[in-house]
N, C-alpha and C positions, 0 to 999 in steps of 0.2 A: 701626541702621546701614543705610544705603541701599545698593542694588546699586552705585551710582556710587562710593560711598566704598569698598566692597569692591574694586571694579576698580582704583581709584586706589591702594589699599594694595597690591594684587598687583603693579601696575606698579612702584611704589616699591621694594617688597621684591625683585623680580627685578632691578631696576637696581642695588640695593645688592649683591646676590649677584654680579652681573656685575662690579661694581667690585672685588670680592674675588677675582676670577679664576675663578669657577665657570662651567662649561658649564651651560646651562639646557635640560634635556631633559625632556619630558613623556612618561610612559608611561601609557596610558589603555585601559581596557576599554570597548568599544563594541559590546555584543552585539545591539543593536537591528537591526543590518544582517542578522545571521543569523536574527533573529526575524521579519524582514520588516516591521518598523515604520519603517525608513528604508533608504536605500541607502548603499553605500560611498562613492559620489560625493558625496552630501550631507554625510556625515561628513568627508570629505576637504576639502570646501569650508569647513566650519566650522574645521577644523584650519588651513587656509591663511589664513583670516581671523584666527585667533589669532596665527599667525606674523607677520602684518602689523601687528597691534596691540601685541604684546608682544615683549620682547627674548629670544625663544626660539631655540635652536640647532636643535632637531629635535623632532618628535613621533612616537613609536612607538605604533601602535594595534593592539590585538587585537580582531578583529571576531567572534571565536568566542563561542559560548554555553557555559554550564557543562557541558552534556552532551557537548561536543566533547572535553573533557579534554585540551586542548592545553597545551604547556609555556609558552606566552606569556601566557596569561590569569592575571592576578593573582588569588589570592595566590602563584601559582607565579612564579619569578623570571626566566623566559625572556626577556622584553623587556629587562629590566635587564642580564642577562648578555650578550645579543646586542649591545646598545648598547656595553657596556664593551669587548667584543672589537673591535668596529668602530672605536671611538675611542681605544683603548688607555687606558682609564680604570681607575685603582686604586680598586676598590669600597670598600676599607677606609678610604679617605680621602674617600668620597662620602656624600652625604646623600639620603635619600628623605624628602620632605615630602609628607604626605598627610592627607586628611580622612576616610579610611575604613580599617576594619580590614584589608581586603585589601591596601591600599597599604603599610601598616606591615609586615604579615607578609611581603610580597614583598621589601621592603627588608631585613628581617632575614635571610631565606633567601639573599639575594644577598650578604650580608656588609657591608651599609651601616649607617651611623648613621641613626637614624630620628627624625623629628619629626612628632608627631601634632597636627594642627590640629583642635581640638575645637569643631565648629560645633553641638554638641548635637543631632545627628540622632537620631531615634528608632529606633536600630538598635544592635546590639552594638558596643562600642568595643574597640580593641585592649587587651590586658592588659599587653604589654611595649612599651616605646619608650624612646628616650633623653631625649626632652624633649616636653612638652605645652605648646602655645601656643594662642592664640585667632585668629591670622591669619598669612598669609604674611609680612607686614611684621614681625610679632613674631618669626617663625622666622628671618628673614634677619638680624635684629639680634642673635640669639643665637649665630650661627655665626661 
């Protein structure tokens, strides 16, 4: 599968979720800013570009590193909980769709249903989730 096909599948999946009435909110760890590998401004420029390309409502970003032990860095549920409070979201009726163990663990801790996209990364996979799929489009078709 090419990167273009993956991007087209993401856009189709997000549009399908939007048509089902879901808010589309990204929660992302971006520790490279605190590690000095990039700047917050560069990460925000990427986030703004994603907002322009995809039907997203908002992007929540944690710029902390593991050592900061903050409440917002996944697998802790802080970003999800803060977003839910801000937007009056019922987390028990919400889904976290993620491709990493930390995404799924944060969703579970926040009380969301979880969908794991298994891209076969060479890293530990989550042990618990509600559904496992191979793409965002597949996830959106299952909800």
